[in-house]
Each structure stands twice: as structure tokens, then as C-alpha cells.
C-alpha positions in Angstrom: -50.7 99.5 -185.9 -53.8 98.5 -188.2 -57.5 96.3 -187.0 -56.7 93.5 -186.4 -57.9 91.0 -189.5 -59.2 88.4 -187.3 -62.6 89.5 -188.4 -62.2 89.1 -191.6 -61.8 85.3 -190.9 -64.6 82.7 -191.5 -65.5 81.8 -187.5 -66.6 78.5 -188.9 -63.0 78.1 -190.3 -61.5 79.1 -187.4 -63.7 76.8 -185.2 -62.6 74.3 -187.3 -58.6 75.2 -187.0 -59.3 75.6 -183.0 -61.1 71.9 -182.7 -58.3 70.3 -185.1 -60.3 69.6 -188.1 -59.1 72.2 -190.8 -58.1 70.6 -193.9 -55.8 73.5 -195.1 -54.0 75.3 -192.1 -51.6 77.8 -194.7 -55.5 79.4 -195.4 -55.7 80.8 -192.0 -51.8 80.4 -190.3 -48.8 82.6 -191.1 -48.2 85.4 -192.8 -51.7 86.9 -195.0 -52.6 90.0 -196.7 -54.7 92.7 -195.0 -55.3 95.3 -197.1 -51.9 96.9 -197.4 -50.6 95.1 -194.0 -49.7 91.7 -193.1 -51.2 89.9 -190.8 -49.1 87.2 -189.2 -51.5 84.4 -187.2 -50.0 82.2 -184.7 -52.0 79.3 -183.1 -49.9 78.2 -180.0 -52.5 76.6 -176.5 -48.9 76.2 -175.1 -48.0 79.9 -174.8 -49.0 82.9 -172.5 -47.2 85.3 -175.1 -46.7 85.6 -178.6 -43.9 88.3 -180.7 -43.0 88.5 -184.0 -38.9 89.5 -184.4 -37.8 90.7 -187.3 -35.2 88.7 -188.7 -33.0 91.5 -190.4 -33.6 93.6 -187.1 -33.8 91.7 -184.0 -34.8 94.4 -182.0 -37.8 95.1 -183.8 -40.2 93.1 -182.3 -43.9 93.1 -182.7 -46.5 91.6 -179.7 -49.1 89.6 -181.0 -52.7 89.9 -180.0 -54.4 86.7 -178.2 -57.8 86.6 -180.0 -59.4 83.7 -179.2 -58.5 82.2 -175.7 -57.7 78.6 -176.7 -53.8 80.1 -178.0 -54.9 81.8 -181.4 -52.4 84.8 -182.0 -52.6 87.7 -184.6 -49.7 90.3 -185.8 -50.2 93.1 -187.7 -47.3 94.9 -189.1 -48.4 98.1 -191.3 -47.1 98.3 -194.3 -45.1 95.4 -195.0 -45.1 93.4 -197.7 -45.3 89.2 -198.2 -42.1 88.2 -198.1 -41.2 89.7 -194.8 -38.7 87.6 -192.8 -39.7 87.1 -189.5 -39.3 85.0 -186.9 -41.7 83.4 -183.8 -40.9 84.3 -179.9 -43.7 81.9 -178.2 -43.5 82.6 -174.0 -44.7 79.5 -172.4 -46.8 79.5 -169.5 -43.8 78.2 -167.0 -41.8 81.3 -167.8 -39.1 79.4 -170.4 -38.8 81.1 -174.4 -38.6 79.7 -178.0 -37.8 81.3 -181.0 -38.0 79.8 -184.4 -39.2 80.5 -187.7 -42.8 80.0 -188.4 -43.7 77.1 -190.3 -46.7 78.4 -191.8 -44.2 80.7 -193.7 -42.8 78.3 -196.1 -44.5 77.4 -200.1 -44.5 73.5 -201.1 -41.7 72.0 -201.0 -42.2 68.4 -202.2 -41.7 68.8 -205.9 -44.2 68.0 -208.7 -41.9 65.5 -210.1 -41.4 63.8 -206.6 -45.6 63.8 -206.6 -45.6 62.3 -210.3 -43.6 59.6 -210.1 -45.2 58.4 -206.3 -48.4 58.4 -208.1 -47.1 56.4 -211.2 -45.7 53.9 -208.9 -42.1 54.6 -209.7 -40.0 56.8 -207.3 -37.2 55.0 -206.8 -35.8 57.3 -204.1 -38.7 57.9 -202.6 -37.6 57.4 -199.0 -35.4 60.8 -199.4 -38.9 62.3 -199.8 -41.0 61.3 -197.1 -40.5 60.8 -193.4 -38.8 63.0 -191.6 -36.0 64.3 -192.5 -33.5 67.1 -191.3 -33.0 70.0 -193.7 -32.3 73.8 -193.7 -34.3 75.6 -195.9 -32.9 79.3 -196.2 -31.1 79.8 -193.0 -33.2 78.0 -191.1 -32.8 73.9 -189.8 -35.5 72.1 -188.8 -37.4 68.6 -190.0 -39.7 68.0 -193.3 -42.2 66.0 -192.3 -44.1 64.2 -195.2 -46.9 61.7 -195.1 -49.5 59.9 -197.8 -52.9 59.5 -196.4 -55.1 61.0 -199.3 -58.9 60.1 -197.4 -57.9 61.9 -193.8 -59.5 65.0 -193.1 -56.7 66.7 -191.2 -52.9 65.2 -190.8 -50.5 67.0 -188.0 -47.2 66.0 -186.3 -47.5 65.7 -182.9 -44.6 65.1 -180.8 -42.1 66.4 -177.4 -41.7 69.2 -179.5 -45.2 70.2 -179.4 -46.6 68.7 -176.1 -48.0 65.7 -178.4 -51.3 68.3 -179.4 -52.4 67.7 -182.9 -53.8 71.1 -183.0 -50.3 72.7 -182.8 -48.7 71.7 -186.0 -51.5 70.9 -188.8 -49.7 69.6 -192.1 -50.5 71.1 -195.8 -52.3 68.6 -198.2 -51.0 68.8 -201.6 -53.7 68.3 -203.9 -54.4 66.0 -206.6 -51.6 63.4 -204.3 -53.1 62.4 -201.2 -49.5 64.1 -199.6 -49.3 65.8 -196.9 -45.9 68.0 -195.6 -44.8 70.5 -193.3 -41.3 71.9 -192.3 -40.5 72.6 -188.5 -38.0 74.7 -188.1 -36.1 74.2 -184.9 -37.1 70.4 -184.3 -33.7 68.4 -184.3 -32.1 64.7 -184.2 -33.6 62.7 -181.9 -37.2 64.1 -181.2 -39.9 61.7 -180.9 -43.1 62.3 -183.2 -45.9 60.4 -184.6 -48.8 61.3 -187.0 -52.2 62.1 -185.7 -54.9 61.4 -188.5 -58.1 62.6 -188.3 -60.6 59.7 -190.5 -63.3 60.6 -193.3 -65.6 59.3 -190.2 -64.2 62.1 -188.1 -62.0 59.9 -185.7 -58.5 60.8 -184.5 -55.9 58.0 -184.9 -51.8 58.3 -183.5 -49.9 56.6 -186.6 -45.8 55.8 -186.9 -44.3 57.2 -189.4 -44.3 54.5 -192.4 -41.0 56.1 -193.5 -39.3 56.5 -190.2 -35.6 55.7 -190.0 -35.6 55.1 -186.2 -38.8 53.9 -184.2 -39.2 52.5 -180.7 -40.3 49.1 -180.3 -42.5 47.1 -177.7 -45.3 49.1 -176.0 -43.7 52.2 -177.0 -44.4 53.3 -181.1 -43.1 56.6 -181.2 -40.7 57.3 -184.3 -37.4 59.1 -183.8 -36.2 61.7 -185.9 -32.7 60.1 -187.7 -29.8 61.4 -189.4 -28.8 58.9 -192.2 -26.4 61.2 -194.0 -23.7 61.0 -191.0 -22.4 57.5 -191.2 -19.0 57.2 -193.0 -18.9 53.8 -194.7 -15.5 51.5 -195.0 -16.7 49.1 -197.3 -15.4 50.5 -200.5 -13.3 47.2 -201.6 -16.1 45.3 -200.6 -18.7 47.6 -202.6 -16.7 48.0 -205.9 -16.3 44.8 -206.4 -19.7 43.4 -205.3 -21.3 44.1 -209.3 -18.7 41.7 -211.0 -19.7 38.8 -208.2 -21.8 36.3 -210.0 -23.5 34.5 -206.9 -24.5 31.4 -209.6 -21.0 30.5 -210.1 -20.0 31.6 -206.7 -19.7 29.3 -203.4 -23.0 30.7 -201.2 -22.5 29.2 -197.8 -25.6 31.1 -195.0 -25.7 31.6 -191.9 -29.1 31.9 -190.5 -29.2 34.2 -187.6 -32.2 35.6 -184.8 -30.1 38.1 -183.5 -32.6 38.3 -180.5 -31.9 34.8 -179.4 -28.3 33.9 -181.2 -26.3 34.8 -177.5 -27.6 36.3 -174.6 -25.3 38.1 -171.4 -26.9 36.1 -168.5 -24.8 38.4 -166.9 -26.9 41.1 -167.0 -30.7 40.4 -166.8 -30.3 37.8 -170.0 -30.3 40.5 -172.0 -30.0 40.5 -176.0 -26.5 41.2 -178.1 -26.3 44.7 -179.0 -25.4 45.7 -182.8 -22.2 46.8 -181.9 -21.5 44.0 -179.8 -22.4 41.4 -182.7 -19.9 42.7 -184.7 -17.4 41.5 -182.3 -18.8 38.1 -181.8 -21.0 37.0 -184.3 -18.6 38.0 -187.0 -15.7 36.9 -185.8 -17.6 33.3 -185.4 -18.9 33.3 -188.8 -15.4 33.9 -190.3 -14.0 31.2 -188.2 -16.7 28.7 -189.2 -16.2 29.4 -192.8 -19.9 30.8 -194.1 -19.9 33.4 -196.6 -22.7 35.1 -195.9 -24.9 35.7 -192.4 -28.6 36.2 -193.1 -30.4 38.1 -190.5 -34.4 37.5 -190.1 -36.2 40.4 -190.3 -34.3 43.1 -188.7 -37.0 46.2 -189.1 -39.0 47.2 -186.1 -41.7 45.1 -185.3 -43.9 44.9 -182.0 -44.4 41.3 -181.1 -41.3 39.9 -180.3 -43.2 36.1 -181.2 -43.7 36.9 -184.6 -40.1 36.6 -185.2 -40.0 39.7 -186.8 -42.1 39.2 -189.2 -44.9 41.5 -188.4 -43.6 44.8 -189.3 -44.7 47.9 -188.1 -41.9 50.2 -190.0 -40.4 48.9 -193.0 -37.8 52.2 -192.8 -36.5 51.1 -189.4 -34.3 48.6 -188.0 -35.0 47.8 -184.7 -33.8 49.4 -181.9 -34.1 46.6 -179.3 -29.8 46.1 -180.2 -29.2 49.8 -180.9 -29.3 52.9 -183.4 -29.2 52.7 -187.8 -25.5 53.4 -187.8 -24.4 51.0 -184.9 -26.5 48.2 -187.7 -24.6 50.1 -190.2 -21.5 49.7 -188.4 -21.8 45.6 -188.0 -22.4 45.2 -191.9 -19.5 47.6 -192.8 -17.5 45.1 -190.7 -18.9 42.3 -192.3 -17.7 43.4 -195.4 -14.2 44.1 -194.3 -14.1 41.1 -193.5 -15.5 39.8 -196.8 -19.0 38.4 -195.3 -21.8 39.3 -197.3 -25.1 40.1 -195.4 -28.5 39.2 -196.5 -31.6 40.3 -194.8 -35.2 38.5 -194.6 -37.8 41.2 -196.4 -41.3 41.2 -195.5 -43.8 42.7 -198.1 -46.5 40.1 -198.4 -48.3 41.0 -195.2 -48.2 43.0 -191.9 -49.8 43.5 -188.5 -53.4 44.6 -187.1 -51.4 47.2 -184.5 -53.1 50.4 -184.5 -50.4 52.4 -184.8 -49.0 50.6 -187.8 -50.2 50.6 -191.3 -53.3 49.0 -191.0 -56.4 51.5 -192.2 -53.8 54.2 -191.9 -55.8 57.2 -192.9 -59.1 56.0 -191.5 -59.6 53.5 -195.0 -58.1 50.2 -196.4 -55.1 52.7 -197.4 -52.4 50.3 -197.6 -54.0 46.6 -197.7 -57.7 45.8 -199.8 -60.8 46.3 -198.2 -62.5 43.0 -199.0 -60.5 40.5 -196.4 -60.9 37.9 -198.9 -58.2 39.6 -200.9 -57.0 41.9 -198.1 -56.5 39.5 -194.7 -54.1 36.4 -194.0 -56.4 34.5 -191.6 -54.0 31.9 -190.4 -51.7 34.6 -189.6 -54.0 37.4 -188.4 -52.2 40.1 -190.7 -53.0 42.0 -193.7 -52.1 41.6 -197.5 -50.8 44.2 -199.3 -52.8 46.1 -201.8 -50.2 45.4 -204.6 -52.5 47.0 -207.6 -52.0 50.7 -206.1 -49.2 52.2 -207.3 -48.5 53.9 -204.4 -48.5 50.9 -202.5 -46.2 49.4 -204.5 -43.7 52.3 -204.9 -43.5 52.2 -200.8 -42.3 48.7 -201.1 -39.7 48.8 -204.1 -38.7 51.9 -202.3 -38.1 50.1 -199.2 -36.3 47.0 -200.9 -34.2 49.7 -202.4 -33.7 51.5 -199.1 -31.5 48.8 -197.8 -29.9 47.6 -200.1 -28.6 51.2 -200.5 -28.8 52.7 -197.0 -27.3 49.6 -195.3 -25.4 48.1 -198.0 -27.9 45.0 -197.7 -26.4 42.4 -199.7 -29.4 40.2 -200.8 -32.9 40.4 -199.9 -34.7 37.0 -198.7 -38.3 37.7 -199.3 -40.3 35.6 -197.2 -43.7 34.3 -198.0 -43.8 34.4 -201.7 -46.3 31.5 -202.3 -48.8 33.3 -200.4 -48.2 36.3 -202.6 -48.4 34.6 -205.5 -51.9 32.6 -204.7 -55.3 34.1 -204.4 -56.4 30.9 -202.6 -53.3 30.1 -200.8 -54.6 28.7 -197.4 -57.7 29.6 -198.3 -61.3 27.6 -198.5 -62.9 27.7 -201.9 -65.7 30.4 -201.3 -63.3 32.5 -199.6 -61.2 34.1 -202.1 -61.5 36.3 -205.4 -60.5 34.9 -208.6 -58.5 37.3 -211.3 -59.6 38.6 -213.9 -59.1 36.1 -216.4 -60.9 33.5 -213.4 -57.5 31.9 -212.3 -56.3 31.8 -208.8 -52.9 33.3 -209.4 -52.6 37.1 -208.1 -51.6 39.1 -211.1 -50.7 42.3 -209.3 -48.4 40.3 -207.1 -46.7 38.9 -209.8 -46.5 42.2 -211.6 -44.9 43.5 -208.4 -42.3 40.7 -207.8 -41.2 41.1 -211.3 -40.9 44.8 -211.1 -39.2 44.7 -207.7 -36.4 42.3 -208.7 -36.3 44.2 -212.3 -35.5 47.6 -210.2 -32.7 45.8 -207.6 -30.6 43.9 -210.1 -30.9 47.4 -212.0 -30.1 49.1 -209.7 -27.5 47.1 -207.2 -25.8 44.9 -209.7 -23.7 42.0 -207.7 -26.8 41.3 -205.3 -29.0 38.5 -204.5 -32.9 38.3 -204.3 -34.2 35.1 -202.6 -37.3 34.0 -203.2 -39.1 31.8 -199.9 -41.5 29.5 -202.7 -42.7 26.1 -201.8 -44.9 25.4 -204.8 -44.0 24.3 -208.2 -44.6 28.2 -210.0 -42.2 28.0 -212.8 -39.5 30.3 -213.6 -39.2 31.8 -209.8 -35.4 32.6 -210.4 -35.5 33.0 -214.0 -34.9 36.4 -215.7 -38.0 38.6 -216.2 -37.4 38.8 -219.9 -37.6 35.1 -219.7 -40.9 34.9 -218.5 -39.8 34.3 -214.7 -40.5 36.2 -211.4 -36.8 37.7 -211.6 -35.4 36.1 -208.4 -31.6 35.2 -208.2 -32.5 32.1 -206.0 -34.9 30.0 -204.8 -35.3 28.2 -201.5 -35.6 24.2 -202.4 -37.8 23.3 -199.9 -38.7 20.0 -202.0 -35.2 18.7 -201.4 -35.6 20.0 -197.7 -38.9 18.0 -197.0 -37.6 14.6 -198.9 -34.0 14.3 -197.4 -35.6 15.0 -193.6 -38.3 12.8 -193.8 -35.7 10.5 -195.0 -33.1 11.3 -192.6 -36.2 10.6 -189.9 -36.2 6.9 -190.9 -34.5 4.4 -189.5 -31.9 3.2 -191.3 -33.7 -0.3 -191.9 -36.4 1.1 -193.6 -34.7 3.4 -195.6 -34.1 1.1 -198.5 -38.0 1.6 -199.2 -37.6 5.2 -199.6 -34.6 5.7 -201.8 -37.0 7.9 -204.3 -36.7 10.8 -201.2 -33.3 11.2 -201.9 -33.3 10.9 -205.8 -35.9 12.9 -206.8 -34.8 16.4 -206.0 -31.9 15.8 -208.7 -34.9 15.5 -211.7 -35.6 19.1 -211.0 -32.5 20.7 -209.4 -31.6 22.9 -212.5 -35.2 24.3 -213.4 -34.4 26.9 -210.9 -31.4 28.4 -209.1 -31.8 26.5 -205.6 -30.3 27.1 -202.2 -30.4 24.2 -199.9 -32.5 25.2 -197.0 -32.3 23.9 -193.3 -33.7 26.9 -191.5 -35.8 28.1 -188.4 -39.0 27.0 -189.3 -37.6 23.3 -189.6 -36.9 23.3 -185.3 -39.9 24.9 -184.3 -43.4 24.0 -183.3 -42.9 20.4 -182.4 -40.6 19.5 -185.1 -37.9 18.9 -182.8 -34.3 20.1 -183.8 -32.3 19.1 -186.3 -30.1 16.3 -183.9 -33.3 15.1 -182.8 -35.1 14.8 -185.6 -32.4 11.8 -186.2 -32.9 8.1 -185.8 -31.2 6.0 -183.0 -29.0 6.1 -180.3 -27.1 9.3 -179.4 -24.1 8.1 -181.2 -26.4 7.0 -184.1 -28.1 10.6 -184.2 -24.6 12.6 -184.1 -23.5 10.1 -186.9 -26.6 10.5 -189.2 -26.6 14.4 -189.2 -22.9 14.6 -189.7 -23.8 12.1 -192.8 -26.5 14.6 -193.7 -24.6 17.6 -193.5 -22.0 16.4 -195.9 -24.6 14.8 -198.2 -25.7 18.2 -198.1 -22.4 20.1 -199.0 -22.1 17.5 -202.0 -25.5 18.5 -203.7 -26.0 20.7 -206.3 -27.5 24.1 -204.7 -26.2 26.8 -202.3 -26.5 26.1 -198.7 -28.2 27.4 -195.8 -28.2 26.5 -191.7 -29.9 27.9 -189.1 -27.8 28.7 -186.1 -27.9 26.0 -183.6 -27.6 23.2 -186.1 -24.0 23.1 -186.5 -23.4 22.3 -183.2 -26.4 19.9 -182.6 -29.0 22.3 -180.3 -30.8 19.7 -178.6 -34.1 21.5 -177.5 -36.1 23.3 -180.6 -35.3 27.0 -181.0 -36.7 29.5 -178.6 -36.7 33.0 -179.4 -36.7 34.3 -176.0 -33.4 32.4 -175.3 -30.3 31.7 -176.1 -28.4 29.0 -177.8 -27.2 26.5 -175.7 -23.4 27.3 -176.1 -22.3 25.0 -173.0 -23.0 22.1 -175.2 -19.9 22.9 -177.0 -18.1 21.4 -174.1 -19.1 18.1 -174.7 -16.7 16.3 -177.6 -19.4 14.9 -179.9 -21.4 18.4 -179.7 -17.9 20.6 -181.1 -16.9 17.7 -183.0 -20.6 18.5 -185.6 -19.5 22.0 -185.1 -16.0 21.1 -186.7 -17.1 19.3 -189.4 -19.4 22.0 -190.6 -16.6 24.4 -190.4 -14.1 21.7 -192.5 -17.3 21.4 -194.8 -17.4 25.3 -195.4 -13.7 25.7 -196.2 -14.0 22.7 -198.1 -16.9 24.1 -200.2 -15.3 27.3 -200.8 -11.8 25.6 -202.1 -13.7 23.1 -204.2 -15.2 24.8 -207.5 -16.6 21.6 -208.3 -18.9 21.8 -205.4 -20.4 25.5 -206.7 -19.2 26.8 -210.3 -22.0 24.1 -212.0 -24.6 24.2 -209.5 -27.2 25.1 -212.1 -26.2 22.6 -214.8 -26.3 19.2 -215.6 -22.4 19.2 -216.8 -21.7 19.6 -212.6 -23.5 16.1 -211.3 -23.8 12.9 -212.3 -25.0 9.9 -210.5 -22.5 6.9 -210.1 -25.2 5.0 -208.8 -28.2 5.1 -206.5 -29.7 1.6 -207.2 -28.1 -0.1 -204.4 -31.2 0.4 -201.9 -30.9 -2.8 -200.2 -27.2 -1.5 -198.6 -29.1 2.5 -198.5 -25.6 3.4 -200.4 -25.6 6.1 -203.3 -22.5 7.5 -205.1 -22.3 10.3 -207.2 -19.8 13.0 -208.8 -19.3 16.8 -209.1 -17.2 18.3 -211.7 -16.0 21.9 -212.2 -15.7 23.7 -215.2 -12.3 23.1 -215.3 -12.7 19.3 -215.1 -11.8 19.1 -211.4 -13.5 15.4 -210.1 -15.0 15.2 -206.5 -17.0 11.5 -205.9 -19.5 11.2 -203.1 -20.4 8.1 -201.4 -23.3 7.9 -199.0 -23.7 4.9 -196.5 -26.8 5.5 -194.8 -26.7 2.6 -192.7 -24.7 1.5 -189.4 -22.8 -1.2 -191.2 -19.4 -0.8 -192.5 -19.2 -1.4 -195.9 -15.8 -2.8 -196.6 -14.0 -3.3 -200.1 -17.3 -1.0 -201.7 -16.6 -0.8 -205.7 -17.5 2.4 -207.2 -17.0 3.2 -210.8 -14.9 6.1 -211.6 -14.4 8.2 -214.6 -10.4 8.7 -214.7 -7.4 7.1 -213.1 -5.3 8.3 -210.2 -5.0 8.8 -207.1 -8.2 9.6 -205.3 -8.0 11.8 -202.0 -9.8 11.2 -199.0 -11.0 15.1 -198.4 -14.0 14.4 -196.3 -15.1 11.6 -193.9 -18.2 12.6 -191.6 -16.6 9.5 -189.5 -13.7 10.5 -188.3 -12.5 10.5 -184.5 -11.9 14.3 -184.8 -15.6 14.6 -185.5 -16.8 11.9 -183.0 -16.8 9.0 -185.2 -15.6 5.7 -185.3 -12.3 6.4 -187.6 -13.5 4.2 -190.6 -11.8 5.6 -193.2 -9.0 5.0 -196.3 -6.0 5.5 -195.0 -5.8 9.5 -196.7 -7.2 7.7 -200.1 -6.9 5.2 -202.9 -5.1 4.3 -206.0 -7.7 3.7 -209.1 -7.9 0.8 -210.7 -8.1 -0.3 -214.3 -11.1 -2.4 -213.4 -14.2 -0.9 -215.5 -17.4 -1.0 -213.0 -21.1 0.5 -213.1 -20.2 1.6 -216.9 -16.9 3.7 -215.9 -13.4 3.0 -217.4 -11.9 2.8 -213.4 -13.2 2.1 -210.2 -12.1 2.5 -206.6 -12.5 0.0 -203.6 -13.2 1.9 -200.8 -14.4 1.4 -197.1 -17.8 3.0 -196.2 -18.0 3.9 -192.9 -21.3 4.0 -190.8 -23.6 6.3 -191.4 -21.4 8.1 -192.9 -20.5 10.2 -196.2 -16.9 10.2 -197.7 -15.8 12.0 -200.3 -12.5 12.0 -202.7 -10.7 14.3 -205.1 -9.4 12.9 -208.5 -5.4 13.5 -208.4 -4.7 12.2 -212.0 
């Protein structure tokens, strides 16, 4: 054996490696030429002995010499070629042994095309390249790690497989891209890991993997190696039919759910249910209630329960609070097998400042802006993504595609879009920077949203993207080629605020606020709207929907029943937050279960039954959804009777089916009230919110009314109806 080549090493470089400050560990570690010999260098501070084992002839073992007390070993193999295949045998101080391939014997793994597309912001399968991936290279199984940290001096993989020692597994930097990579043979699924990053200033940070598929939550923040290729989907029929879906012409009734508080197990320490249990409880309930979709408030990993999931640290990992990624897939799979779509809240607008997250990821403002006037939401204490940076944009668009691809998600409800569109959102005049044209529009965010929507609809036709956007920004739900942002739908916040204000009024004052209930029809067809009664309306002192209603207990229930049926008659898709369907008295609390015991009360159960019937009627009647975005689908019959607080309108389907709605917003019965209708025939009563089965006083029209040839309100026929107190009634024309 020839003399050791350690003498040829620059002592400064060796010293940098030993203190985990070297930016290119492959220059020192692994196999290197030493004249005609091959020098193999290993750095294992946890090793008592290190040997090199010939992979072709395991009996051929060469002991490595400890050449530095910190655990730096070297073995020199005489007259050996560079492509010599070997494994490393490590004997630890406790006597245990480990044999695996040398992580520093591999060349560059990530391809140039992948790096180019990522730098360009156009890698649509970026989640297949970054993060932690179980791979087999040659004959060696292990985990391939890749992370973007362009300004770091050094990045190491640390975990329970190397004693969380950042000196052991420093990564290779791919020059020109800022990407660091390393393949670690022998690491298996379930391993806990993080990235240890040495910043330009010499600080050492411990970061969770931005692309981790599974992560701990709460005060434990490690990422976990997870195999996403194992799950076998059984929703083929749903996925094959989805591309043909035209949701603008279909019924969409969404049940919004916070998984942590929908239902809890009081007999087991008040714990939340698991993903598997939701498939056995939430899904049957959604089916029974007649909803078409369930919308999950943010399920990406987040450390703070009080954020409700809207402060995400791990965008590619479903929260581990309720189970594993495959268990979430099982829940979604079962939903699809039952013809229920799954929408998830997605939060690309901002992220929290948690030390293990994206904030100052490599010691610089990498994912966020440097200037707090651009990069910080002071109201929320969060940071704003730098949408103008290609790699950041790719991270987010890749994340949207990831959920649609790997989890078969059917829709993304994008949170806080208004905060993304405006540079001066919730800021004082001196606390924002105008765009290049001097305006307040965030041009980078606009481009990001357009591009994200284009790519999502191109890759996954039949999905829907939904904007929570509360301003008058034009064309939010119009295609990008027509100048829009490209969303499929927009939340109708204007309708929600106007109607909730009207409903909170004592009926004696409603006559003076007729504009609240008619204004929404002036803009109802400018966007593809979803009418929302979301979680935001039942928290922070706003009171529950039932408690917003005026009057005594009977009137509160009557008002809410009237409101729900009115909502289902109004153009637009529907969304109702959990608990609203049975009249939760208390505001929503993310730390406790809904008050399911209320269903023992006939009034609460009656309200639930009404919502159930409204959902089923809604799905059965195309007049309520197939012309939602067209003037042809809605006509006012009369909105002038403000003194009696009565409005009447009709809904019409593409096939010509007619539904007549009449609303009496006072506690006074209006007998023999005449309403003009466009055609003769029998008008069957299909909705009466005052029915006894819902807890009402049972004033009605004995199943329906025959139209008379008496012209009224500019129409050729009319019907004389009984309008129950604080109620909505609906009739279907049967010629």
C-alpha cells in the first residue's frame, strides 16, 4: 500500500470540512486519484473504525486509517481505477456496524434540463426532483435529497441517520443554479431529517424541507422521508369523467370544513378525528346532506393551530395532525368513489416567520422580499412571497400542480387574493412601493396568478380554481386570453355582506334597505360567482349565523331558514361553513367540536333538514344552476314592494323550466298575495321554509296553485299565494 495522500490536501480545506464550513465536500470526500492509486476519504465523527469493502468481492476489505482525531479516515488502494465499486463499513463506538455505499462516490444527479426549467420558472413536475425521494441508483437503495439555497455557504442533510451532525453529510452545490443535492444510500422511509444551512454571515440554521412530503407539526418540526408512489387509487371513474365537467353549467354546493373541529372524540381526550375516520363519518354526512363538494380549510402542514392552517410552513406536506399522506389520499379516494369533489384551501399569498420554515431560508430573503414594504404583512405578522423571482414562482405553481396530481384534488380555493393584487393592501400611504408604472397593482402577482391558472387548467381540465377576492378587480374569473386572471370562480363577498346586513335588521326596518337585496343582481353576471357563508363570518365577535338573526328564538330560526332558501334561489354556486346547516349558537372555535348535541332539538334538526332538502332540490332543478352566469337564467318579477318586504323572481333553465321564488321578510302572513307569472299551468310548491317539518308554523299553499289568466306585473298570468311569515317559498311550473 502506498503512502497516504492526506499530505496532498490543503490544510485550510480540510479544516473547513472538519468544522462544516466547506462549500464543496466532493473535492475532499469520496474517491480521488492519488497518482496511480485510488484514495478514498471518509469523514465519520461517530466511527471507531472504517473499512472499504470491494462490492464485487466482499472478502476484499481494506482498513481505512484515521488521519484526524475528528473522524477523518482515508484508505489508499494501489493501482486501482477511479470506477472501482465499493462500500463503506463503519464500526461505531458502541460496537454496532453499518455497511452502505459511499454518498460521495456519485456524480451529479439532477439533470441540466431540470435545472434550466427551474431557473426559468417552468418546471411543472418540480416536486419530482426536489425534496427527499426514495431512489435506487445502481444497486444501492437510499434517499436523494435536493434543496434550493443559492446564497448558503454550506448545506448538510442532518437526521436520525447521522446523529443530526451537520459535519457528516454536506451536500454538493450545482453551480449556477443554487441547488444542493446528495444521495444517501441506506436511508429508509420514515427517516427524520432537516437541512442544516450555513449562511453567508456564518450563522447555522436548521430548516425543514420546503418540498417535504410529510412533516411533523407543532413544536416538533422535522421532515420525514415518505414514499408517494405506493398508494393505489380506486377513483378511476371519477378522474376519467372529470375532464368533461363544466362546473359553470353544473350544480356546485360546497360544505366548508375545518378538520380539527368538525367533530372530536370526547371519550379520548377530546382528540380530533383522523383522515381514516373522516372517510367513515364526514363523507357519509356530506352525502346524506346532499352537497356536491367538500372544501377543506388548509391542510398543508402548519405549526400554529390558531392560524386555522393559513400560515403554512410545509406546502407539499399534508398536516400530520390527522394521519399520513396515504390516509388523506384514502379519504379523497372515498369521496370520489361517492361522487363528492374535494376542494382545498391554498395559501400562496404569504407565509409565517417560523425559524424552521421558509423565512430567510438560506440566511437571505430568498422566498420573500428584502424590503418590508413589499415583503411583510404587518397585520398578519407574515411574509409575502417574491412573485417576481422565477424559482419562487415555480415553487408555488409546482405546489398547486402537486396537489392536483398527487392527491387528485378537484379544486383550489386561493386565499387572500386581494392582498396579492394590491401593493398598498392594508398599508399606510408611506408604507408601500408603487410598481414600475407608478400604480398600486402588483404586476408580478398578477402574472403569477394568470400563469398558475393557465397551467392548472391545461394540465388538469375539469378542476376549478376559486379566488377569495373582495375588491372590484375586473375579470377575476375570466380567461387570461380575454384579459382576466383565469380563475374558474370568485367568492361573492359583496352579496354576503349586503345580505347579512339586511338579515340582521329588525323586519320593521328592512323596508328602508331594499337596495341591499337587489344590488347583487347588477353585477351577478360579471363573474362566475360562488355565494359564500364561510368561516370568516362566524368568528371574532361576529356571532354565529343564527345569532345574527333578529327577534326571539322562533324568529331567528325562521329568518335563517328564509335566508338559506333565498340564497339557493339567487344566481351563483353555494358554500356553507360547517355548523351553519343546523344552527350553531356559538361562534366557531377551532379548539372544540361543533355542538352536535343541538340536533336533539327539533328546531335545529329542522334547519338541518331544510338545508338537506335545498341541496337535493338544487341538484334536481337545472333552472337553479345551468344559467348561473347569464341574464337568461334570472328575472325579477317584482322588487318594488318594499313596504311589505316582499320580493319575487324567477329562475329559468336552458330547457325552459321555470321556478318562481317569493320571499316575505316580515313576520306577517301575506294571504292571497298576487304574483305575475310568464305561463299558465299548475305551480307546484317545492320549497316552503315555514313547513312544520323544518320547525315553521306550516302556512302554505296546499301543495301548489293553478295559474289564472289574470295579467299582473307585466305578465300574462298570475298566481295568488299565501306568503308565510319570515319565509321563502318556491314553485315549479308544470304546464
